[in-house]
C-alpha positions as CSV (number, residue, x, y, z in Angstrom):
1,X,35.2,-2.2,51.4
2,X,33.1,-1.1,54.4
3,X,34.5,1.9,56.2
4,X,35.5,0.6,59.7
5,X,35.7,4.1,61.1
6,X,32.1,4.8,60.0
7,X,30.9,1.5,61.4
8,X,32.5,2.2,64.8
9,X,31.1,5.7,64.9
10,X,27.6,4.4,64.5
11,X,28.2,1.7,67.0
12,X,29.2,4.3,69.6
13,X,26.2,6.4,68.6
14,X,23.8,3.4,69.3
15,X,25.5,2.6,72.6
16,X,25.3,6.3,73.8
17,X,21.5,6.1,73.2
18,X,21.2,2.9,75.3
19,X,20.4,0.7,72.3
20,X,21.5,-2.9,72.7
21,X,23.9,-4.8,70.5
22,X,21.2,-6.8,68.8
23,X,19.5,-3.6,67.6
24,X,22.8,-2.4,66.1
25,X,23.5,-5.7,64.4
26,X,20.1,-5.5,62.7
27,X,21.4,-2.3,61.0
28,X,24.9,-3.4,60.5
29,X,24.6,-4.7,56.9
30,X,22.8,-1.5,55.9
31,X,25.6,0.6,57.3
32,X,28.3,-1.6,55.7
33,X,26.6,-1.4,52.3
34,X,26.4,2.4,52.2
35,X,29.8,3.0,53.9
36,X,31.5,0.8,51.3
37,X,30.2,3.2,48.6
38,X,31.3,6.2,50.7
39,X,27.6,7.2,50.9
40,X,26.0,8.8,53.9
41,X,23.9,6.6,56.2
42,X,20.3,7.7,56.2
43,X,18.0,5.6,58.4
44,X,14.6,7.3,57.8
45,X,13.0,10.5,56.5
46,X,13.3,12.3,59.8
47,X,17.1,11.6,59.7
48,X,17.2,12.9,56.2
49,X,15.5,16.2,57.2
50,X,18.1,16.6,60.0
51,X,21.0,16.1,57.5
52,X,19.5,18.6,55.2
53,X,18.8,21.1,58.0
54,X,15.1,21.3,57.1
55,X,11.9,20.4,59.0
56,X,10.1,17.2,58.0
57,X,7.1,19.4,57.0
58,X,9.4,21.2,54.5
59,X,10.3,17.9,52.8
60,X,6.6,17.0,52.7
61,X,5.9,20.4,51.0
62,X,8.7,19.7,48.4
63,X,7.3,16.2,47.8
64,X,3.6,17.0,47.5
65,X,3.7,20.7,46.3
66,X,6.9,20.9,44.4
67,X,5.9,23.7,42.0
68,X,5.8,26.2,44.8
69,X,9.6,25.6,45.3
70,X,10.6,26.6,41.7
71,X,10.5,29.6,39.4
72,X,10.6,29.1,35.7
73,X,11.7,31.0,32.6
74,X,12.3,30.3,28.9
75,X,15.6,30.1,27.0
76,X,15.6,30.5,23.3
77,X,16.9,27.4,21.4
78,X,19.4,27.7,18.6
79,X,17.3,25.4,16.6
80,X,14.2,27.5,17.2
81,X,11.5,27.6,19.9
82,X,12.1,27.8,23.6
83,X,13.4,25.5,26.4
84,X,11.6,25.8,29.8
85,X,14.1,26.1,32.7
86,X,12.9,25.4,36.2
87,X,15.2,26.9,38.9
88,X,14.8,25.8,42.5
89,X,14.4,28.5,45.2
90,X,17.5,28.8,47.5
91,X,16.2,26.4,50.3
92,X,15.5,23.6,47.8
93,X,18.7,24.4,45.9
94,X,20.7,23.8,49.1
95,X,19.1,20.4,49.6
96,X,19.8,19.4,46.0
97,X,23.5,20.5,46.3
98,X,23.7,18.4,49.5
99,X,22.4,15.3,47.6
100,X,24.8,16.0,44.7
101,X,27.9,16.5,46.9
102,X,27.2,13.7,49.4
103,X,25.6,11.0,47.2
104,X,25.6,11.6,43.4
105,X,29.2,12.8,43.1
106,X,30.4,9.6,44.7
107,X,28.9,7.4,42.0
108,X,31.4,6.3,39.3
109,X,30.1,7.2,35.8
110,X,30.6,5.3,32.6
111,X,33.9,6.4,31.0
112,X,32.0,7.1,27.7
113,X,30.0,9.9,29.4
114,X,31.7,13.2,28.7
115,X,29.0,15.7,29.7
116,X,28.8,16.9,33.4
117,X,31.7,14.5,34.2
118,X,35.0,15.3,36.0
119,X,38.0,15.8,33.7
120,X,35.7,15.4,30.6
121,X,34.4,18.1,28.3
122,X,33.2,18.8,24.8
123,X,36.8,18.7,23.8
124,X,37.5,15.2,25.1
125,X,34.2,14.1,23.6
126,X,35.1,15.4,20.1
127,X,38.7,14.2,20.2
128,X,37.6,10.6,20.5
129,X,36.1,10.8,17.0
130,X,39.0,12.4,15.1
131,X,40.5,10.6,12.1
132,X,37.3,8.4,11.7
133,X,35.9,7.7,8.2
134,X,32.2,7.5,9.4
135,X,30.5,9.5,12.1
136,X,26.9,8.8,13.4
137,X,25.2,11.4,15.6
138,X,22.1,10.6,17.5
139,X,20.1,12.9,19.8
140,X,17.9,11.7,22.7
141,X,14.6,13.5,22.7
142,X,13.5,15.4,25.8
143,X,16.4,13.9,27.8
144,X,15.7,15.2,31.3
145,X,11.9,15.1,31.1
146,X,12.1,11.5,29.8
147,X,13.6,10.3,33.0
148,X,10.6,9.8,35.2
149,X,10.5,10.0,39.0
150,X,10.0,6.2,39.4
151,X,13.4,5.6,37.8
152,X,15.0,8.1,40.2
153,X,13.5,6.4,43.1
154,X,14.8,3.1,41.8
155,X,18.3,4.6,41.4
156,X,18.5,5.7,45.1
157,X,17.0,2.3,46.1
158,X,19.8,0.5,44.2
159,X,22.3,2.5,46.1
160,X,21.0,0.8,49.2
161,X,18.6,3.3,50.7
162,X,15.2,2.1,52.1
163,X,12.2,2.8,49.9
164,X,10.8,5.7,52.0
165,X,14.2,7.5,52.0
166,X,14.7,6.8,48.2
167,X,11.2,8.3,47.6
168,X,12.0,11.5,49.5
169,X,15.5,11.8,47.9
170,X,13.9,11.4,44.4
171,X,11.1,13.9,45.3
172,X,13.7,16.6,46.2
173,X,15.3,16.1,42.8
174,X,12.1,15.9,40.6
175,X,9.4,18.2,39.4
176,X,6.2,17.2,37.5
177,X,7.3,13.5,38.1
178,X,10.5,13.9,36.1
179,X,14.0,15.5,36.1
180,X,13.7,19.3,35.8
181,X,15.9,21.4,33.5
182,X,17.6,23.7,36.0
183,X,18.2,21.5,39.1
184,X,21.9,20.9,39.8
185,X,21.1,17.2,40.5
186,X,19.6,16.5,37.1
187,X,22.8,16.1,35.0
188,X,24.4,13.7,37.5
189,X,21.2,11.6,37.8
190,X,20.8,11.4,34.1
191,X,24.4,10.2,33.7
192,X,23.9,7.6,36.4
193,X,20.7,6.3,35.0
194,X,22.2,6.2,31.5
195,X,25.1,3.9,32.6
196,X,23.3,0.8,31.4
197,X,22.5,2.5,28.1
198,X,26.2,3.4,27.7
199,X,27.3,-0.2,28.6
200,X,25.0,-1.7,26.0
201,X,25.8,0.7,23.1
202,X,29.5,0.5,23.8
203,X,29.4,-3.3,23.8
204,X,27.5,-3.4,20.5
205,X,29.8,-0.8,19.0
206,X,32.9,-2.7,20.0
207,X,31.7,-5.7,18.0
208,X,32.3,-3.6,14.9
209,X,35.5,-1.8,16.1
210,X,33.6,1.4,16.5
211,X,34.1,4.2,19.1
212,X,31.2,5.5,21.2
213,X,30.7,8.6,23.4
214,X,27.8,10.4,25.0
215,X,27.7,14.1,25.9
216,X,24.4,14.5,27.8
217,X,21.7,13.7,25.2
218,X,24.2,13.7,22.2
219,X,25.4,10.2,21.2
220,X,28.3,9.8,18.8
221,X,29.6,6.6,17.1
222,X,32.5,6.5,14.7
223,X,34.8,4.2,12.9
224,X,35.8,2.8,9.5
225,X,32.2,1.7,8.5
226,X,28.8,1.0,10.0
227,X,27.1,-2.3,9.3
228,X,23.7,-2.5,7.6
229,X,20.8,-1.6,9.9
230,X,23.2,-0.4,12.6
231,X,21.0,2.7,13.3
232,X,18.0,0.4,13.7
233,X,19.9,-1.8,16.3
234,X,21.1,1.3,18.2
235,X,17.5,2.7,18.2
236,X,16.2,-0.6,19.6
237,X,18.7,-0.4,22.5
238,X,17.8,3.2,23.2
239,X,14.1,2.5,23.3
240,X,14.6,-0.6,25.4
241,X,16.4,1.6,28.0
242,X,13.3,3.9,28.0
243,X,14.8,6.7,26.0
244,X,13.6,8.0,22.6
245,X,15.6,9.1,19.5
246,X,14.9,12.5,18.0
247,X,15.0,11.2,14.5
248,X,15.0,14.8,13.0
249,X,18.5,15.2,14.5
250,X,20.1,11.9,13.4
251,X,23.1,12.6,11.1
252,X,25.3,10.1,9.3
253,X,28.6,11.5,7.9
254,X,30.4,9.1,5.6
255,X,32.3,11.6,3.4
256,X,35.0,14.1,4.1
257,X,33.9,17.6,4.8
258,X,32.2,19.6,7.5
259,X,31.6,17.7,10.7
260,X,30.5,19.5,13.9
261,X,30.3,17.5,17.1
262,X,29.3,19.2,20.4
263,X,30.1,22.5,18.8
264,X,33.6,21.5,17.6
265,X,34.7,21.0,14.1
266,X,36.4,17.6,13.6
267,X,36.4,17.6,9.8
268,X,40.2,18.0,9.6
269,X,43.0,16.3,11.4
270,X,42.7,18.4,14.5
271,X,40.0,20.0,16.6
272,X,38.8,23.4,15.5
273,X,36.2,25.9,16.6
274,X,33.6,26.2,13.9
275,X,34.6,28.7,11.2
276,X,31.4,30.7,11.3
277,X,31.6,31.1,15.0
278,X,35.1,32.5,14.8
279,X,34.2,34.7,11.8
280,X,31.3,36.3,13.7
281,X,33.4,36.7,16.9
282,X,36.4,38.3,15.2
283,X,34.1,40.5,13.2
284,X,32.5,41.7,16.4
285,X,36.0,42.4,17.9
286,X,37.0,44.3,14.7
287,X,34.1,46.7,15.1
288,X,34.8,47.1,18.8
289,X,38.4,48.1,18.0
290,X,37.4,50.3,15.1
291,X,34.7,52.3,16.8
292,X,35.6,51.8,20.5
293,X,33.8,49.7,23.0
294,X,31.3,52.3,24.2
295,X,30.4,53.5,20.6
296,X,30.0,49.8,19.5
297,X,27.7,49.0,22.4
298,X,25.6,52.1,21.7
299,X,25.4,51.6,17.9
300,X,24.4,47.9,18.3
301,X,22.0,48.7,21.2
302,X,23.7,46.0,23.4
303,X,22.1,46.0,26.9
304,X,24.1,43.1,28.4
305,X,25.9,44.5,31.4
306,X,28.4,41.6,31.2
307,X,29.1,42.1,27.5
308,X,32.8,42.4,27.9
309,X,32.9,39.2,29.9
310,X,30.9,37.5,27.3
311,X,33.5,38.4,24.6
312,X,36.3,37.0,26.9
313,X,34.2,33.9,27.4
314,X,33.8,33.3,23.7
315,X,37.6,33.7,23.2
316,X,38.2,31.2,26.0
317,X,35.9,28.8,24.2
318,X,38.0,29.1,21.0
319,X,41.2,28.7,23.0
320,X,39.9,25.7,24.9
321,X,39.6,24.0,21.5
322,X,42.5,25.7,19.7
323,X,45.1,26.6,22.5
324,X,47.6,27.7,19.8
325,X,45.3,30.2,18.1
326,X,47.5,33.3,18.4
327,X,44.8,35.7,17.2
328,X,42.3,34.6,19.8
329,X,45.0,34.7,22.5
330,X,46.0,38.2,21.7
331,X,42.4,39.4,21.7
332,X,41.8,37.7,25.0
333,X,44.7,39.5,26.6
334,X,43.5,42.8,25.1
335,X,40.0,42.4,26.5
336,X,41.2,41.1,29.9
337,X,43.2,44.3,30.2
338,X,40.2,46.4,29.2
339,X,38.0,44.6,31.8
340,X,40.6,45.2,34.5
341,X,40.8,48.9,33.6
342,X,37.1,49.3,33.6
343,X,36.8,47.6,37.0
344,X,39.5,49.8,38.5
345,X,37.7,52.9,37.2
346,X,34.5,52.0,39.1
């Protein structure tokens, strides 16, 4: 429903500027459309620049020379190789946060989306697929880069923004004509653009009484059995929605045994952190307790200034999956006390 308070506020604004009723009426439907979605009213690019607290020339610079507003670095992938991360400089980052908080966060996501979604996580994603005989895992190739700028423009246009405003909003969120890895807006935009994909896959899965979830670019489908050529049909839907399957990562589990979904083991009747992950973590803690923290860090040539926090973070990860893991809980309490002591000594 349109927000009457917002409409009246804009009517007063038009009157204060000496604009007649007919002029206001010409914008009324536009105001109603956006206010009904709880989205900010943006009339033109100059208005957008005021809302963002930036000069129009700055928005032009971001739009036509975007690379000068980012720095990049590489992160090592677990599977090998590197992932390029593009981080916006503070001024652009503020603009992107404004778009996220005032526009993107107001859009309702598909309930099957568990990544970058409120009250959803790797745990809720994995829990959906417990106690299922068959599990299909599909990875979308180059997820963020595959979402081109024209699709982002179209998304903002569908919200109700005029084409010029949609263009500038998309330009603030894109780099090299696609979504960058590293912008705070990219996860939300990808989830919104993937709503149609989620709708189509879920509808198809339901025909065969299957469960479906998506965590960012990781798709999971489970149930009693998959029909013949099911993967081919799902691939067709994915490609029809302008995404691409990374076939090297497609996995079909139809026997009991090891099953890891978004970093969580679901092979038994309950969620568990992967055995190898816990083994390495507890072994590391064993050596810390045996030799002492300082000696262990020196022997292993660890240069991470936040090493202690990283151990606590890993223990929190285990406890998020296995809240009743007493060993992890005791270790976490131990290292929190060590961290407090070291902080007080500084």
